[in-house]
Backbone as a ProteinNet text record, in pm:
[ID]
protein_1_A
[PRIMARY]
MLSLEETEEKIAAYLKNDWNYEEIPIGPTEINDIRIISPRGRVYNVMDVIYPKFANCYLCSEYFKDNPSEKENACFHNNEDLGEVKEARTLAELLMS
[TERTIARY]
628	491.8	452.5	388.4	347.4	220.5	209.2	85.1	-21.2	-145.7	-255	-232.2	-188.7	-164.8	-53.1	55.4	166.1	121.5	42.7	-8.6	-95.4	-186.6	-273.9	-194	-87.8	-2.7	67.5	116.3	184.9	86.7	-34.1	-135.9	-169.5	-185.7	-216.3	-105.1	19.9	132.4	121.8	83	63.2	-49	-158.2	-272.2	-236.3	-150.5	-105.5	-17.7	45.4	131.2	57.5	-72.9	-157.4	-179.6	-149.6	-190	-333.7	-406	-543.4	-577	-688.4	-735.1	-886	-943.5	-1088.1	-1120.4	-1224.3	-1271	-1392.2	-1390	-1497.1	-1560	-1689	-1755	-1752.8	-1732.5	-1734.6	-1861.3	-1959.8	-2084.3	-2155.2	-2236.9	-2317.4	-2240.8	-2111.4	-2034.2	-1980.4	-1918.6	-1857.4	-1711.8	-1666.5	-1528.8	-1520.9	-1416	-1395.7	-1264.8	-1265.4	-1142.6	-1088.2	-958.7	-900.6	-812.6	-833.8	-751	-676.6	-549.5	-465	-447.4	-457.6	-443.9	-320.6	-225.4	-100.2	-121.7	-25.8	-35.3	-42.5	8.9	3.9	-124.8	-214.4	-342.3	-342.2	-232	-228.5	-303.1	-372.9	-452.2	-386.7	-367.8	-307.8	-404.3	-427.6	-506.2	-416.5	-466.6	-386.5	-327	-404.9	-354.4	-244.8	-250.5	-146.5	-12.6	-13.8	114.3	166.8	78.9	125.8	171	97.2	129.8	152.7	264.4	289.6	300.5	270.8	256.1	363.4	459	549.9	696	783.8	922.3	1022.9	993.9	1100.4	1096.7	1064.7	1080.7	1118.9	1166.9	1213.9	1105.4	988.4	882.9	842	823.2	781	891.1	1016.4	1122.9	1136.5	1109.9	1109.1	1000.1	882.8	772.9	810.2	877.1	908.5	1019.5	1093.4	1191.7	1121.8	1000.4	923.7	822.9	795.8	693	744	850.4	911.9	823.5	723.9	641.5	540.1	526.7	424.9	480.3	602.3	665.2	589.4	590.2	531.9	634.8	598.4	693.3	692.8	583.2	575.7	488	497.6	413.2	382.6	281.8	244.8	343.8	427	525.2	629.8	658.7	766.8	746.1	624.1	595.9	564.5	577.2	546.4	674.3	664.8	776	797.6	913.5	938.4	924.2	970.6	957.8	812.1	727.3	585.5	521.9	561	506.9	547.9	672.5	717.6	637	610.3	529.1	387.2	330.1	195.9	194.4	300.5	308.3	314.2	393.9	404	269.1	200.1	67.8	-29.8	-24.2	-112.4	-89.9	36.4	66.4	15	24.3	-29.3	-181.1	-247.5	-393.7	-441.9	-363.4	-403.8	-365.3	-283.6	-238.5	-343
-1657.4	-1607.3	-1589.4	-1479.5	-1449.8	-1524.9	-1557.3	-1617	-1507.7	-1547	-1450.7	-1358.9	-1416.3	-1337.1	-1234.2	-1275.2	-1183.3	-1071.1	-1106.3	-1006.3	-905	-953.5	-863.3	-772.3	-824.7	-743.2	-632.6	-664.5	-564.9	-456.9	-496.7	-398.9	-308.9	-366.9	-289	-187.4	-225.5	-133.5	-12.9	-35.9	75.2	166.2	106.7	186.6	270.5	218.1	294.1	412.6	404.3	512.4	604.5	617.9	711.3	676.2	552.8	506.9	458.1	458.4	409.7	352.8	284.9	235.2	230.1	232.2	221.1	127.5	50	-39.9	24.3	28.4	91.1	-14.9	-43.9	-146.1	-109.4	-209.8	-191.8	-258.7	-178.5	-231.8	-328.2	-415.8	-506.7	-631.9	-640.7	-759.4	-747.1	-852.6	-849.6	-803.8	-761.6	-715.7	-569.7	-536.3	-399.2	-344.5	-216	-144.9	-97.4	-100.2	-57.2	63.6	167.5	287.2	302.2	334.5	354.7	504.7	548.8	690.3	706.3	784.9	803.8	900.4	906.3	1003.6	1147.8	1174.2	1308.6	1333	1236	1252.2	1214.5	1163.9	1120.3	987.8	971.9	852	772	643	552.6	438.5	410.9	294.2	172	67.6	-52.1	-109.3	-118.9	-180	-94.9	37.4	123.5	105.4	82.4	67.3	-75.4	-173.7	-311.3	-338.8	-287.7	-308.7	-174.5	-107.5	21.7	7.5	114.2	104.7	178.2	239.4	324.9	293.6	327.1	280.1	372.4	498.9	588.3	622.2	525.1	542.7	409.2	413.9	292.1	184.7	219.5	119.2	60.4	146.4	97.2	16.1	59.4	-15.4	-154.6	-169.1	-301.4	-387.8	-330.2	-401.5	-441.6	-351.8	-378	-479.2	-511.3	-618.4	-748	-768.2	-888.5	-867.2	-741.5	-709.9	-604.7	-634	-531.5	-479.7	-552.7	-508.9	-401.5	-370.3	-275.2	-136.5	-104.5	23.2	143.9	250.7	378.7	488.3	613.4	723.2	796.3	796	873.9	804.2	845.5	784.6	881.4	848.8	934.7	924.8	821.1	808.6	919.5	973.4	1070.9	1194.7	1233.1	1353	1322.3	1198.9	1158.3	1132.4	1131.8	1094.3	944.2	902.8	761.9	674.1	721.5	643.4	616.7	717.7	701.3	602.1	610.1	517.8	374.7	355.8	222	168.7	256	215.4	180.9	260.3	232.2	97.6	69.5	-58.4	-175.3	-161.3	-267.4	-291.5	-183.7	-198.2	-261.2	-220.9	-279	-428.7	-469.7	-611.9	-688.4	-628.6	-693	-707	-600.8	-604.3	-706.3	-727	-819.1	-963.8	-986.1	-1123.1	-1202.7
631.3	636.9	783.6	811.1	948	984.6	1111.9	1159.6	1167.3	1181.2	1192.9	1312.6	1422.8	1544	1522.2	1456.6	1428.1	1334.6	1235.1	1141.2	1213.9	1297.8	1373	1465.8	1527.1	1614.9	1536.5	1416.9	1335.2	1287.4	1249.9	1209.5	1328	1446.6	1567.1	1596	1572.4	1593.9	1500.2	1375.4	1282.7	1331.5	1374.8	1419.3	1541.9	1628.7	1745.8	1705.8	1589.3	1540.5	1444	1461.6	1386.3	1239.9	1198.6	1067.2	1079.9	970.9	973.8	836.7	829.2	700.3	702.4	582.4	570.1	455.1	475.2	370.1	304.4	173.1	97.2	8.8	28.2	-54.3	-202.7	-284.8	-429.8	-481.4	-513.9	-569.3	-474.6	-530.5	-448.5	-403.1	-434.1	-397.6	-255.6	-208.4	-76.1	-81.9	-198.6	-215.7	-173.5	-98.5	-55.3	-108.7	-139.5	-170.2	-35.7	-18	108.7	81.8	161.2	152.7	284.2	273.3	390	409.8	535.7	567.6	656.6	608.5	682.1	799.1	890.3	1000	951	830.1	772.6	695.7	692.5	624.5	477.8	426.6	287.3	273.7	162.3	138.6	26.6	52.9	-44.3	-72.1	-198.7	-236.2	-222.7	-157.8	-133	-261	-365.4	-488.1	-552.9	-535.3	-591.3	-521.5	-391.7	-322.2	-327.7	-345.5	-358.7	-501.7	-598.8	-739.9	-808.6	-778.2	-842.4	-993.5	-1064.5	-1209.1	-1290.4	-1226.9	-1301.4	-1272.4	-1368.3	-1365.3	-1298.2	-1282.3	-1238	-1088.6	-1005.9	-862.6	-799.7	-677.4	-611.8	-604	-554	-538	-671.3	-769.6	-899.7	-966.8	-954.2	-1019.3	-959.1	-828.9	-767.9	-831.6	-854.3	-918.2	-1061.1	-1134.1	-1274.1	-1293.9	-1189.1	-1203.1	-1243.2	-1190.9	-1223.2	-1335.3	-1369.9	-1469.7	-1569	-1644	-1729.3	-1841.9	-1882.8	-1995.5	-1955.7	-1827.9	-1783.2	-1750.2	-1792.1	-1755.3	-1811	-1732.6	-1771.4	-1744	-1762.9	-1749.3	-1615.2	-1544.3	-1420.8	-1318.8	-1194.1	-1092	-979.2	-901	-789.2	-674.1	-669.9	-561.8	-566.6	-684.9	-699.2	-613.7	-590.4	-513.1	-367	-328.6	-193.1	-114.6	14.1	98.6	84.6	34.7	5.3	129.4	243.9	367	401.1	382.3	410.7	313.7	187.1	87.2	119.7	162.7	200.3	319	417	531.9	487.9	397.7	346.4	274.7	200.6	129.7	228.5	333.2	434.3	500.1	538.4	599.9	500.6	374.8	272.2	259.8	258	248	369.6	487	607.5	599.1	554.2	543.4	441.2	335.8	230.7	260.8	363.9	392.8	467.8
[MASK]
+++++++++++++++++++++++++++++++++++++++++++++++++++++++++++++++++++++++++++++++++++++++++++++++++

């Protein structure tokens, strides 16, 4: 597990490479939805990249190894650049830690 300082350094490295994120308030609570914006302008919801929902792509199949009962037929990762999705997932995990 990374220390707070290490996590902040890794997030800063992403931001220097034109990645960004925004927190969007959800209703009157203090909980925020976080969206990650890639250097190419693609927007990823943090929960979608951390907990993918579909079986026929690399990211989702990794998720389904631990959650086989939740398989579906298709996912939004299939039309995305896999390397970018992996980077979005790493940044999402850092933001949520």
